[in-house]
C-alpha positions, -999 to +999 in steps of 0.1 A: -244-076+122-256-045+104-233-022+083-222+000+112-217-028+136-196-047+110-174-016+104-170-010+141-161-046+149-134-045+122-119-013+137-128+008+107-145+037+123-125+065+141-146+096+137-181+103+123-194+138+117-229+131+132-246+104+152-272+103+124-247+086+102-250+053+120-287+051+111-281+063+075-255+036+069-278+009+083-311+020+067-303+041+036-284+037+004-258+065+003-236+077-025-202+083-011-167+090-022-131+082-012-101+097-028-063+098-031-038+122-046-016+109-075+017+112-058+029+080-075+019+058-104+006+030-082-014+027-050+001+010-020-012-011+009-023+020+028-046+029-001-058-007-003-070-005+033-089+028+026-103+019-008-114-016+004-141+001+025-157+011-008-162-026-016-175-032+020-200-004+018-211-015-017-220-049-003-244-031+020-260-013-010-242+020-009-227+035-041-190+042-042-172+068-062-134+067-063-117+101-067-081+106-081-070+141-072-054+154-104-060+190-092-052+186-055-022+165-064-008+196-081-010+215-048-002+188-022-018+181+011+002+199+039+027+176+056+030+179+094+067+190+093+076+209+061+065+220+027+056+191+003+077+190-028+056+198-059+053+172-087+053+184-123+020+186-141+031+161-167+040+136-139+007+142-121-013+136-152+006+104-159+001+092-123-037+100-127-039+078-157-021+049-140-041+052-107-074+055-126-067+023-145-055+005-114-086+016-093-110+004-120-092-029-124-090-037-087-122-023-073-144-019-104-162+013-093-167+047-110-135+068-110-135+106-112-107+132-114-111+165-097-089+182-123-119+179-146-139+204-127-111+225-113-088+232-143-111+260-158-120+277-125-104+311-124-090+327-092-118+353-089-145+327-091-127+304-067-125+332-041-160+344-046-178+311-049-158+291-023-132+312-004-159+336+009-176+308+029-146+296+048-133+318+077-095+321+081-098+315+119-117+282+111-088+271+089-062+280+115-079+257+139-072+227+116-046+206+133-024+201+103-024+238+096-019+248+132+011+226+135+028+243+106+023+279+117+056+280+136+077+266+108+056+284+081+030+273+056+026+288+021-008+300+009-007+272-017-009+245+009-030+266+032-057+267+005-056+229+000-084+222+025-108+245+005-100+226-027-109+193-011-140+209+004-149+221-031-147+185-043-172+174-018-197+201-028-192+194-065-198+157-061-229+165-041-242+188-068-233+165-097-236+130-084-256+132-052-227+123-029-236+128+008-207+110+025-170+113+023-149+084+037-111+088+043-082+080+066-081+097+099-055+122+087-081+137+064-106+147+091-098+184+088-104+184+050-136+164+053-151+188+078-142+218+056-163+202+029-192+197+053-188+234+064-187+246+028-218+226+018-237+239+049-230+275+041-231+274+003-258+248-003-277+248+030-273+210+031-260+185+057-232+163+044-215+136+064-180+124+070-164+092+084-127+084+090-109+052+095-077+046+116-046+045+095-031+011+089+003+010+106+032-013+103+047-032+132+067-001+141+036+021+144+043+040+111+017+044+085+023+028+051+034+052+023+059+065-002+070+093+021+076+069+050+097+047+028+077+015+035+053+014+006+040-020-005+028-012-040-004-028-054+013-029-089+029-063-090+056-049-113+067-026-084+061-050-055+059-086-067+034-111-053+063-129-037+076-097-020+040-090-008+038-126+005+071-123+023+059-092+041+025-105+051+037-140+062+061-122+086+034-100+101+037-100+139+013-119+160+003-087+178-012-071+147-021-100+123-057-104+136-063-067+133-051-069+097-074-098+090-103-077+102-094-046+082-078-060+051-100-091+043-136-100+038-135-130+061-165-131+084-164-125+122-168-162+128-141-172+103-116-147+119-124-158+154-119-194+145-085-185+129-075-165+159-083-194+182-063-219+161-034-194+158-032-190+195-030-227+200-002-232+174+013-198+165+043-214+149+021-227+120+014-190+111-021-198+101-033-162+105-004-148+085-009-174+057-046-166+055-038-128+054-014-133+025-038-156+006-068-132+010-049-100+000-028-114-029-058-133-043-079-102-042-053-080-059-036-104-083-056-137-084-052-172-069-025-182-094-003-153-082-008-163-046+001-200-053+032-188-073+043-165-044+039-193-019+058-217-041+086-191-046+088-187-008+091-224-002+116-228-030+139-202-015+146-226+014+147-259-004+162-276-035+129-270-052+145-237-064+159-257-093+123-261-106+120-223-110+129-204-141+157-179-142+132-151-150+110-161-120+140-158-097+152-125-112+117-110-111+109-120-076+143-117-059+152-084-076+161-068-043+187-095-036+223-084-041+235-095-076+269-107-086+281-109-122+298-142-131+319-136-162+334-171-165+333-206-151+356-208-120+362-226-087+337-217-060+364-202-036+375-179-064+339-168-070+334-160-033+366-139-031+362-122-065+326-111-056+336-100-021+313-125-005+344-136+014+374-113+022+400-140+015+405-175+002+411-186+037+377-174+048+361-190+017+377-224+024+366-222+061+330-214+052+329-241+025+344-268+047+321-257+075+289-263+055+282-226+054+280-221+016+251-233-006+245-231-043+208-233-053+201-245-017+226-274-020+255-275+004+289-274-012+319-287+008+345-288-020+363-255-023+374-264-058+338-271-069+335-256-104+307-230-109+296-237-144+267-226-166+256-262-169+248-263-132+231-229-132+193-225-134+185-220-171+223-218-176+222-184-160+214-180-123+228-193-090+212-186-056+243-183-033+237-186+004+263-177+030+255-188+065+218-188+075+205-155+062+228-139+036+217-144+000+232-134-033+222-139-069+251-151-091+243-143-128+263-154-158+269-127-183 
């Protein structure tokens, strides 16, 4: 497959600004950019999907530039429903530093910050050099702006699309960028840049968008949506990422393999065939987790995450360190254990059980485990000596309820 066919097969093309772009992607070496605003100090899996296309296009000989929007991040891309809450300049600059470092470490390409060419631009020059080329009626036709007219949109957010268009023109002038790639929600901003370049520079620039990566509920990944899977392993551990990916639904896992990995068409089709024969083995999900975690954090992190997942459901958990458990199970409800005491007292004191009667019934009914070992003696003593590293117990109630008991 050529470049365009590969992207199309993977479901990575939604809109292109001109039919000429297909030939250019296949036969020329384009300099292109893809960007994100620094609304947080880490990228998430939604950014990973978008920025991954930079690596794909680079494999076909194109030159990527990754843009972190220090300037546009101070304004905020208009939201469909209401005004975006502004972030302080200090926080934006801190986020820019974190994202720039992360982008370089993960993807290895040139990183630029639009704050560098925007911070000294005064309002008169902005209006004369850029605002005069974009008609207000043209801006009102933008879907995201049009949807906000009834509820109201400030001039600040209204002008955002011109700022992003200015980025496109600047990168064309300074770095020879002729293509912008982005998620489908950025189509309006891309076309503003194309329009600005046509009127200001008398040049044809190109744009391409990708469908947004959605979760099983059809919601895009992101901080605003509350389902962000961070690329920073200190915010989302490799274990947490593994757990999410291994539980990807059968309906979308092959689509994720196409869009989020570098496996070939033949490899993915073979996995799909085997997965359909024995879906209970979760081969597709396991492969997805391996490819993404290895790309982001390395093979050792993937193996560790897989081992952690296995240990959660077996007595192998005793082979883990207390720090491993606390780092990777940090979202699990934690219970402070202040002294050694009988198990039934621990269950009641920590509100795992509402009464000693319930505690005894659960213990005698094989419904309570400590470090994945069934305990049937209600007077079993919970001691430091039996805790992992003399500190941690994994307490399981029934089939799905987990707690971390931690000795003070």
